[in-house]
C-alpha positions in Angstrom: 97.7 81.2 41.1 100.5 81.1 43.6 99.5 77.7 44.8 100.2 76.4 41.3 103.8 77.5 41.2 105.0 73.9 41.5 104.0 73.4 37.9 106.7 75.8 36.7 110.2 74.8 35.6 113.3 76.0 37.5 114.1 78.6 34.8 110.8 80.3 35.2 110.8 80.1 39.0 114.3 81.6 39.2 113.2 84.5 36.9 110.0 85.0 38.8 111.9 85.2 42.2 114.5 87.5 40.7 111.9 89.9 39.3 109.7 89.7 42.3 106.8 88.4 40.3 106.5 85.9 43.2 108.6 85.0 46.2 110.8 82.0 46.9 108.7 81.3 49.9 105.6 81.1 47.7 107.3 78.8 45.2 108.8 76.6 48.0 105.4 76.5 49.8 103.7 75.4 46.6 106.2 72.6 46.0 105.9 71.5 49.6 102.1 71.4 49.3 102.5 69.3 46.2 104.8 67.0 48.1 102.2 66.7 50.8 99.6 65.9 48.2 101.4 63.3 46.1 104.3 61.9 48.0 102.2 59.6 50.2 101.2 57.9 46.9 104.7 57.4 45.4 107.2 57.6 48.3 109.7 59.6 46.3 111.0 62.0 49.0 111.9 60.1 52.2 113.5 63.0 54.2 111.2 66.0 54.0 112.9 69.3 54.9 109.9 71.6 55.0 110.9 73.9 57.9 114.5 74.2 56.8 113.4 74.9 53.3 111.0 77.7 54.3 113.8 79.4 56.3 116.1 79.2 53.3 113.4 80.6 51.0 112.9 83.5 53.4 116.6 84.2 53.3 116.5 84.0 49.5 113.7 86.6 49.4 115.7 88.9 51.7 118.6 88.7 49.4 116.4 89.8 46.5 115.0 92.7 48.5 118.5 93.9 49.5 119.7 93.8 46.0 122.4 91.2 46.6 124.1 89.1 43.9 121.9 86.2 43.0 122.9 82.7 41.8 121.4 81.0 38.8 119.1 78.8 41.0 118.2 81.6 43.5 115.1 80.6 45.4 114.4 77.4 43.3 113.2 74.3 45.2 115.3 71.2 44.5 115.7 67.7 45.9 118.9 65.8 46.8 119.4 62.0 46.7 120.0 60.3 50.1 123.3 58.8 49.0 125.4 62.0 49.1 126.3 64.0 52.2 124.2 66.9 53.3 125.3 68.4 56.7 123.0 67.5 59.5 121.1 64.8 57.6 121.7 61.0 57.5 123.5 59.6 54.4 121.7 56.3 54.7 122.0 55.2 51.0 118.8 53.2 51.7 120.6 51.0 54.3 118.9 50.4 57.7 122.3 50.2 59.5 123.1 53.7 58.3 119.8 55.4 59.2 121.6 57.5 61.8 124.8 58.2 59.8 124.5 62.0 60.1 126.8 63.9 57.8 129.1 66.6 59.2 129.8 68.3 55.8 128.2 68.7 52.5 129.2 66.9 49.3 130.5 69.2 46.6 127.3 68.9 44.6 125.2 70.0 47.6 127.5 73.0 48.2 127.2 73.9 44.5 123.4 73.8 44.7 123.4 76.0 47.8 125.9 78.5 46.4 123.7 78.8 43.3 120.8 79.8 45.6 118.7 76.6 45.5 116.3 75.7 48.3 116.5 72.0 49.3 113.0 70.8 50.1 113.8 67.1 50.6 115.9 64.1 50.0 114.9 61.3 47.6 114.9 57.6 47.9 117.3 55.1 46.4 117.7 51.3 46.7 120.1 50.0 49.3 123.7 50.7 48.2 122.2 52.5 45.2 122.7 49.4 43.1 119.4 48.4 41.5 117.2 49.6 38.7 114.3 49.5 41.1 114.0 51.9 44.0 113.1 49.8 47.1 114.8 49.3 50.5 114.0 48.0 54.0 114.6 51.5 55.5 112.3 53.7 53.5 110.2 51.2 51.4 109.4 51.2 47.7 109.2 54.3 45.4 106.4 54.0 42.8 106.3 55.3 39.3 103.7 58.1 39.1 102.6 56.8 35.7 101.9 53.2 36.9 102.7 51.8 40.3 103.3 48.3 38.8 106.4 49.3 36.9 109.7 50.7 38.2 110.4 54.4 38.4 114.0 53.4 37.7 117.0 53.2 39.9 119.0 54.1 41.6 117.7 57.7 41.3 114.1 56.5 41.2 113.0 58.8 44.0 114.5 61.7 42.1 112.8 60.8 38.8 109.4 60.2 40.5 109.6 63.5 42.4 110.3 65.5 39.2 107.7 63.7 37.2 105.1 64.4 39.9 105.9 68.0 40.4 107.9 67.8 43.7 110.4 70.4 42.7 111.6 71.2 39.1 115.2 69.9 39.6 116.3 66.6 41.3 119.9 65.6 42.0 120.9 62.1 40.9 124.0 60.2 40.2 124.9 57.7 37.5 127.4 54.8 37.6 125.6 52.3 35.4 122.5 54.3 34.3 121.1 55.7 37.5 120.1 59.1 36.1 119.3 58.0 32.5 117.2 55.0 33.3 114.9 56.7 35.9 114.4 59.6 33.6 113.4 57.1 30.8 111.0 55.3 33.2 109.2 58.5 34.3 109.2 60.6 31.1 111.6 63.4 32.2 115.0 64.5 31.1 118.1 63.1 32.7 121.7 64.2 32.0 124.8 62.2 32.8 127.6 64.7 32.4 131.1 63.9 31.2 133.4 62.3 33.7 135.2 65.1 35.4 132.6 67.7 34.7 130.8 67.8 38.1 132.9 67.5 41.3 132.1 64.5 43.6 133.3 63.6 47.1 131.7 61.9 50.1 133.1 63.5 53.2 131.7 60.8 55.4 133.4 58.0 53.6 135.9 56.1 55.6 138.0 55.3 52.6 138.3 56.2 48.9 135.9 54.6 46.4 137.0 51.8 44.1 138.8 53.0 41.1 135.9 52.1 38.7 133.6 54.3 40.8 136.1 57.2 40.7 136.4 56.9 36.9 132.7 56.2 36.0 130.3 57.5 38.6 129.1 61.1 38.0 126.5 63.5 39.5 123.7 64.8 37.2 120.3 66.5 37.1 116.8 65.3 36.3 114.3 67.9 35.1 111.1 68.5 33.1 112.8 70.8 30.5 116.0 71.0 28.6 116.7 74.5 29.6 116.6 73.3 33.2 119.2 70.7 32.4 121.5 73.6 31.2 120.7 75.6 34.3 121.3 72.8 36.7 124.5 71.6 35.0 126.0 75.1 35.2 125.3 75.2 38.9 126.5 71.7 39.6 129.7 72.0 37.6 131.5 74.5 39.7 134.9 73.2 40.8 135.8 71.8 44.2 139.3 71.0 45.3 138.2 67.8 47.1 137.7 66.1 43.7 141.1 65.5 42.0 139.3 64.3 38.8 137.4 67.6 38.3 138.2 69.3 35.0 137.7 73.1 34.5 136.3 72.6 31.0 134.0 75.3 29.5 130.3 74.6 29.3 130.2 75.8 25.7 132.7 74.4 23.2 133.7 75.7 19.7 131.0 76.0 17.1 130.8 72.6 15.4 131.0 72.0 11.7 127.6 71.8 10.1 125.6 69.9 9.3 126.3 68.0 12.5 126.5 64.3 11.9 124.5 62.0 14.0 125.0 58.2 14.1 121.9 56.3 15.3 121.4 52.7 16.1 118.4 50.7 17.1 120.6 48.1 18.7 120.8 47.9 22.4 124.5 47.2 22.7 124.1 44.1 20.5 120.7 43.2 21.9 117.6 43.6 19.7 115.3 46.2 21.1 111.5 46.0 21.4 109.5 47.5 18.5 108.4 50.5 20.6 112.0 51.3 21.4 113.0 50.9 17.8 110.2 53.2 16.8 111.2 55.8 19.3 114.8 55.9 18.1 113.8 56.1 14.4 111.3 58.9 15.2 113.9 60.9 17.1 116.4 60.4 14.2 113.8 61.8 11.8 113.2 64.8 14.0 116.9 65.6 14.1 117.1 65.1 10.3 114.2 67.5 9.9 116.1 70.1 11.9 119.2 69.9 9.6 121.3 67.3 11.3 123.0 64.8 9.0 121.6 61.5 10.4 122.9 58.1 9.4 122.1 54.7 10.7 125.4 53.1 11.7 126.5 51.1 14.7 129.2 52.7 16.8 132.2 50.6 17.6 132.3 47.9 20.3 129.1 48.7 22.1 128.5 45.2 23.3 132.1 44.7 24.3 132.1 48.0 26.2 129.0 47.1 28.1 130.5 43.8 29.0 133.8 45.5 30.0 131.8 47.8 32.3 130.6 44.7 34.2 134.1 43.1 34.2 135.6 46.3 35.7 132.9 47.9 37.8 131.1 44.8 39.1 134.4 43.0 39.3 135.7 45.6 41.7 132.5 45.6 43.6 132.9 41.9 44.3 136.1 42.8 46.2 135.0 46.2 47.7 131.4 45.6 48.6 130.8 41.8 49.2 131.4 42.0 53.0 129.3 45.1 53.4 126.5 43.5 51.3 126.5 40.4 53.5 126.4 42.5 56.7 124.1 45.4 55.8 122.0 44.7 52.6 118.3 44.1 53.0 116.8 40.9 51.6 115.9 42.5 48.2 119.3 44.0 47.7 121.1 40.8 48.7 119.0 38.8 46.3 119.6 41.3 43.5 123.3 41.4 44.3 123.7 37.6 44.0 121.9 37.5 40.8 123.7 40.6 39.4 127.1 39.1 40.1 126.4 35.6 39.0 128.1 36.0 35.6 130.6 38.6 36.5 134.2 37.4 35.8 136.3 36.8 38.9 139.5 38.4 37.8 142.8 38.5 39.7 144.8 41.7 39.8 146.5 41.0 36.5 143.2 40.3 34.8 141.7 43.5 36.2 144.7 45.5 34.9 144.3 43.9 31.4 140.6 45.0 31.5 141.5 48.5 32.4 144.1 48.6 29.6 141.4 47.3 27.1 139.2 50.2 28.2 141.8 52.6 26.7 141.5 50.8 23.3 137.7 51.3 23.3 138.0 54.9 24.4 140.4 55.5 21.5 138.0 53.9 19.0 135.1 55.9 20.2 137.0 59.2 20.1 138.0 58.4 16.5 134.4 57.5 15.6 133.1 60.7 17.2 135.3 62.8 15.1 133.0 61.7 12.3 129.8 61.6 14.3 129.8 64.0 17.2 126.4 62.8 18.4 125.2 59.2 18.8 121.5 58.3 19.2 120.6 55.0 20.9 118.0 53.3 23.0 118.1 53.8 26.7 117.0 50.2 27.3 116.0 47.4 25.0 112.6 47.3 26.8 109.9 49.5 28.2 110.2 50.1 32.0 110.3 46.8 33.8 107.7 45.3 36.1 108.4 46.1 39.8 110.7 43.5 41.3 111.8 41.8 38.1 115.4 41.8 39.2 114.7 39.8 42.4 112.1 37.4 40.9 114.7 34.9 39.6 118.1 34.7 37.9 116.3 34.8 34.6 114.6 38.0 35.6 117.9 39.7 36.5 119.5 38.3 33.3 116.7 40.0 31.4 117.3 43.3 33.1 121.1 43.2 32.5 120.6 42.2 28.9 118.4 45.2 28.2 120.5 47.8 29.9 123.7 47.6 27.7 123.3 51.2 26.3 123.5 52.4 29.9 126.7 50.5 30.7 129.0 51.4 27.8 128.6 55.2 28.4 130.1 55.3 31.9 133.0 53.1 30.7 133.8 55.7 28.1 133.3 58.7 30.3 131.0 60.4 27.8 128.1 62.8 28.4 124.6 61.3 27.6 121.0 62.2 28.3 117.7 60.4 28.3 114.8 62.3 26.6 111.1 61.4 26.4 109.7 61.0 22.9 106.1 59.8 23.5 103.7 57.6 25.4 103.3 53.9 24.6 100.7 51.8 26.3 100.3 54.4 29.0 104.0 54.6 29.8 106.8 57.0 28.8 109.1 56.1 26.0 112.4 57.8 25.1 115.9 57.7 23.7 119.5 58.3 24.6 121.7 61.0 23.1 125.5 60.7 23.6 128.1 63.4 22.9 131.8 63.9 22.8 133.5 64.4 26.2 132.7 67.9 27.6 130.3 68.6 24.8 127.1 68.6 26.8 126.2 71.7 25.0 125.8 69.8 21.7 123.8 67.1 23.4 121.5 69.7 24.9 121.1 71.5 21.6 119.9 68.3 20.0 117.6 67.6 23.0 115.9 70.9 22.3 115.0 69.7 18.9 113.4 66.6 20.4 111.7 68.7 23.0 110.2 70.9 20.2 108.6 67.8 18.6 107.5 66.2 21.9 106.6 69.0 24.3 108.2 69.3 27.7 106.5 66.9 30.1 104.2 68.5 32.6 103.9 67.2 36.2 101.5 64.3 36.3 99.2 63.1 39.1 100.2 59.7 40.4 98.2 56.8 39.1 
C-alpha cells in the first residue's frame, strides 16, 4: 500500500521512484504521515518541512517524467540535524538564544543531499550545543527513545536516531565528535556510520569564526539508517567534495581488494573499562558471526585505547574550556550548564605548551594504530560499556556524569584517530537494542560496511518500531 511506503529503506524508495513504481510525492507523503503519527510521542523532528518537502517531491517526479539525470537519492525523504546550516531555516543547535538564527546558505552536507535528489522532510533535535549523550534542551524539549521513553535515544544525534528507528524517513543526517552518530544508533537499534576524517566535507557558513582545531580534526558528518546498503548510499551522496572544507580528501569509496582472510581484532574491553555482561556477549556473538563468514577473528586488545580516550578529553574538552566556556555561561540551558560543569570537572587545564604536547602525543598513537591495523584491518569493540543510560543520568550528579564518561571510552578514541567506525545492532536485551562497534582503516569504510553486512545477515535489518 502506498501509505506504507515509510517502511521501505532508501535504496528501495530510490529504485521505486526511478522506475515509477510509485512517486516521490507518495513516498514523501507516507513519511510525513508517519511523522504526524509518531513524532508527538518522541519529539524527534522539531522543524517539520511538510509543505517544502512536497514541493521538492513534485519536482523530483517531474524530473523522472522528463527523463532527466537522477541522483542516487532521487526522491528519497531524509532528515537534517538542527546544528548545520540549511538556507532559510534556523541553525539553533538546541539553544534558545539562537532560535531565530536563520541560515543564509547550506552547509556542504545539505548541498550534497540536495544534489543527490533527497527530499528534506524535517530537521531533528539535538541537546544544546550538541554536547550531551542525552537529547534534551530548553528550546525544543526532550527526545524520547522509541523503544523506551525512560532511556536516552543517545546524543547528540538523538533526534536523528529516534526518527530513523520510528520510520520518519529512512536516512537521517548526524554528526560525530565524541560518539554523536554511533551512540544514538546503538541506543535505538539502527546503523550509524562515522566516516573517516576528511571523507565528508563540513563547513558552517553562519559561523562567525573557525571551529577549534580539535573540532576541525575530529568532528565528522555521517548517516544513520535501518540498513547497511543505505549507509553505502548515503555515504556516497554525502562524500562529494566542497571547496569550503580544506580538510576534505578526494579518496575513492572503494579501496584495493584486501588480502584474505581479513583479520579482525576484537576486544570486550571498553577502552580499559570492563563492559556489562550483555555488552560482552554482543561483541563475542558478533565476533563469532564474522568468523563464520570467513574472517580471521582474534581476541586482542588494540594499542593505547584508554590513553587515546583520555587524550580525546585532554584535547577536545581542553579546547572547549577555552572556546566555549563564555558561550555556555551566557546561552546554555540549565541542563546543559549542569552537564557541562560535570563533564569538565576532571578535564586537565593545559596551557598552550601542554596542549601542543598533547597534540604531538596524538601523532604517536596514530602511528601505533596504523601499524596495528596493517595486521588487523578491522577492529570490533563495544560502543559503550553499558546498555543505554537512564534519561538524565548525566545531570543527576557528578557521579552520574562520571559513570557516563567512564562507559563511553570506545566512542572517544576513534575521533582522536580519525578512523571510520560504525555502530550496528546485534539483538535485543531486556527490551532494548544492543550492538557493537566496527572500526576500519582510514578511508576503508567499504571494508567496515562489508563486515556490517555479515552482521546484518545474522541479525536482520531493523524495521521501524512504534514508540513505546
